[in-house]
C-alpha positions as CSV (number, residue, x, y, z in Angstrom):
1,X,0.0,0.0,0.0
2,X,1.1,3.5,-0.4
3,X,2.2,5.5,2.6
4,X,-0.5,5.9,5.3
5,X,-2.1,9.2,5.9
6,X,-0.6,11.3,8.7
7,X,-1.3,9.9,12.1
8,X,-1.9,6.3,10.9
9,X,0.2,3.6,12.3
10,X,2.5,1.8,9.9
11,X,1.0,-1.5,8.8
12,X,2.4,-4.9,7.8
13,X,3.5,-4.7,4.2
14,X,1.0,-6.4,1.9
15,X,2.7,-6.7,-1.5
16,X,-0.5,-7.4,-3.5
17,X,-2.3,-4.2,-2.2
18,X,0.9,-2.2,-2.8
19,X,1.0,-3.6,-6.4
20,X,-2.6,-2.4,-6.9
21,X,-1.9,1.0,-5.6
22,X,-4.2,1.0,-2.6
23,X,-4.1,3.9,-0.2
24,X,-5.0,3.6,3.5
25,X,-7.1,6.5,4.7
26,X,-8.5,5.2,8.0
27,X,-7.5,2.5,10.5
28,X,-8.9,2.8,14.0
29,X,-11.9,2.0,16.2
30,X,-13.1,-1.0,14.2
31,X,-13.1,1.0,11.0
32,X,-11.0,1.3,7.9
33,X,-11.1,3.1,4.7
34,X,-9.0,2.5,1.6
35,X,-8.9,4.1,-1.8
36,X,-7.8,3.0,-5.3
37,X,-7.7,4.8,-8.6
38,X,-8.4,2.4,-11.4
39,X,-6.1,2.0,-14.3
40,X,-6.5,-0.1,-17.4
41,X,-4.8,-3.2,-15.9
42,X,-7.4,-3.3,-13.1
43,X,-10.4,-3.4,-15.4
44,X,-12.4,-6.1,-17.2
45,X,-13.4,-6.3,-20.9
46,X,-16.1,-3.7,-20.3
47,X,-13.6,-1.1,-19.0
48,X,-14.9,-1.2,-15.4
49,X,-13.3,-2.5,-12.2
50,X,-12.6,-6.2,-12.5
51,X,-14.7,-8.2,-9.9
52,X,-11.5,-9.6,-8.4
53,X,-10.3,-6.0,-7.7
54,X,-13.6,-5.1,-6.2
55,X,-13.6,-8.2,-4.0
56,X,-9.9,-7.6,-3.0
57,X,-10.8,-4.0,-1.8
58,X,-13.7,-5.4,0.2
59,X,-11.6,-8.1,1.8
60,X,-8.8,-5.7,2.6
61,X,-11.1,-3.1,4.2
62,X,-12.8,-5.8,6.4
63,X,-9.4,-7.3,7.3
64,X,-8.0,-3.9,8.2
65,X,-11.1,-3.1,10.3
66,X,-10.8,-6.4,12.1
67,X,-7.2,-5.7,13.2
68,X,-7.6,-2.0,13.7
69,X,-6.6,-0.6,17.1
70,X,-9.4,0.6,19.5
71,X,-8.0,4.1,19.6
72,X,-6.3,6.3,17.0
73,X,-2.5,5.7,17.2
74,X,-3.0,2.5,19.2
75,X,-1.4,-0.9,18.5
76,X,-3.1,-3.0,15.8
77,X,-4.5,-6.3,16.8
78,X,-3.1,-9.6,15.7
79,X,-3.1,-10.5,12.0
80,X,-6.2,-12.0,10.5
81,X,-7.1,-14.4,7.8
82,X,-10.4,-14.5,5.9
83,X,-12.7,-17.4,6.8
84,X,-15.6,-16.5,4.6
85,X,-16.9,-13.7,2.5
86,X,-20.2,-12.9,0.7
87,X,-20.2,-10.2,-2.0
88,X,-23.0,-8.4,-3.8
89,X,-22.3,-6.2,-6.8
90,X,-24.7,-3.3,-7.5
91,X,-23.1,-1.2,-10.3
92,X,-19.9,-0.9,-12.3
93,X,-16.9,0.5,-10.5
94,X,-15.4,3.4,-12.3
95,X,-12.7,6.0,-11.6
96,X,-11.4,6.4,-8.0
97,X,-13.0,3.8,-5.7
98,X,-13.3,4.2,-1.9
99,X,-14.0,1.2,0.4
100,X,-15.2,1.5,4.0
101,X,-14.9,-1.4,6.3
102,X,-16.3,-1.8,9.8
103,X,-16.4,-4.5,12.6
104,X,-20.0,-5.5,13.4
105,X,-18.9,-7.9,16.2
106,X,-15.5,-9.0,17.6
107,X,-14.4,-11.7,20.0
108,X,-10.9,-12.7,21.1
109,X,-10.5,-15.0,18.1
110,X,-13.0,-13.8,15.4
111,X,-14.3,-10.6,13.8
112,X,-17.5,-10.3,11.9
113,X,-17.2,-7.4,9.4
114,X,-18.9,-5.6,6.5
115,X,-17.6,-3.2,3.8
116,X,-18.9,-1.1,1.0
117,X,-17.2,0.1,-2.2
118,X,-18.3,3.5,-3.4
119,X,-17.5,5.1,-6.8
120,X,-16.2,8.7,-7.1
121,X,-19.8,10.0,-7.0
122,X,-20.5,8.2,-3.7
123,X,-22.8,5.5,-5.4
124,X,-22.7,2.0,-3.9
125,X,-20.7,-0.3,-6.2
126,X,-20.5,-3.5,-4.0
127,X,-21.1,-4.6,-0.5
128,X,-19.7,-7.6,1.4
129,X,-19.8,-9.3,4.8
130,X,-17.0,-11.5,6.1
131,X,-15.6,-13.5,9.0
132,X,-12.0,-13.2,10.0
133,X,-9.9,-15.3,12.4
134,X,-7.3,-13.5,14.5
135,X,-3.9,-15.3,14.4
136,X,-0.4,-14.6,15.9
137,X,1.1,-17.1,13.5
138,X,0.1,-19.4,10.6
139,X,1.3,-22.8,9.7
140,X,1.9,-23.0,5.9
141,X,3.5,-26.1,4.3
142,X,4.8,-27.4,7.6
143,X,6.5,-24.0,8.4
144,X,5.3,-21.6,11.1
145,X,5.0,-18.1,9.6
146,X,4.8,-15.2,12.0
147,X,3.4,-11.8,11.3
148,X,5.9,-9.1,12.2
149,X,5.6,-8.1,15.9
150,X,3.4,-11.1,16.7
151,X,4.3,-13.7,19.3
152,X,2.7,-16.8,20.7
């Protein structure tokens, strides 16, 4: 992702979001907001946001909301992985897209979130709900992978 707005904590580097050109606008209190200006490589054959890009924005906003600190400037929660996600598309995504995520309910190990993608006129492009599991580390291919700063 691009450099966070002033006052936002630095986040774990997510190469895919950086590659897309995502910008983090908000990250606190169970909320997040990201933005992305579409370019041709991110569109489908119709010239609008590819569904995979739209779903990535929704997933990232919910994941960021799930691990957001309670207070501005606070420490982020543990890393999260997506358990499930349901997406509804309403209209084509064009121009600069904003996605707002929020936690609807959080426990010690799970967060239940929602997010909405808005176009540059503020019209609703897509909405999603998702469930995220909080983890300090993750076993992948027999190796234990730790998120920076996390401990067991």
